[in-house]
C-alpha positions, 0 to 999 in steps of 0.5 A: 499499499502506497501513503501520499507524504504527509498520511499519518499527519492529516489523519492525526489532525483528523482524529483530533479534530473530532476530539474537538468537536465532541467536547465541544458539542459535551461542554454544550450539553452540561451547561443547562439552566435548571437541570432536576436530578432523582437519585431515588427510586421512585418515578416523580412528576416535575414541575417548575416555576419563575418569574422574568419580568413582571409574569410569573409562569409555572409549566409541568409536567417532566416525567423522571425514572430514579437516577434521571435527571431532565432540564426543564429551563433549558435558557440560562437562569435570570432569577434568583429563585426559582421553584420546584414541584415533584410529585410521585404517581400516587401524589407524595411529593419529594418536597416540603414547599412553601410557596403556592402555585398553580398545576394542570392535571396535564401539561400545562404553563400557567401564566400570572402577572405581578401583583395578582392573585393565582386564583387556581380553582377558579382557572380549573387548575389544582393550587399546591406548594412548590419548593423556592431554590435561592439559587444565589443568581447563579446562570444555572443550578441542579435539584437534587431529589433523594426520596420522599419527604415523609 
């Protein structure tokens, strides 16, 4: 087999380029604004809430099997506080929360203007207690679920 001059140089350069591209892709995937990880053996359904400008929004549901993570908010966090609600299929909550907000029984995105009441029942939603997470103004944050709170 006859190889052209510099064959090994080009082959090594090509391999290095592929490795660098994989590194960049991996770095982009790792940058998640809000990630929720389930470190328990229970399946959870997750909803999140956050305020952007004068609008407060809750969104759900993400299914979170045991030993997995989901990324409900993919862009950089803009608020100091985010809110997380996670429950099992039997209705057990993963956290003891104190911030009451609305959720729906199916996929949802609910918005309210700052200063206005949630009025969940009036709009046909359920009112649940989200856990407030102080991110310290970080652009990304990970929340861990470790099991059902008794």
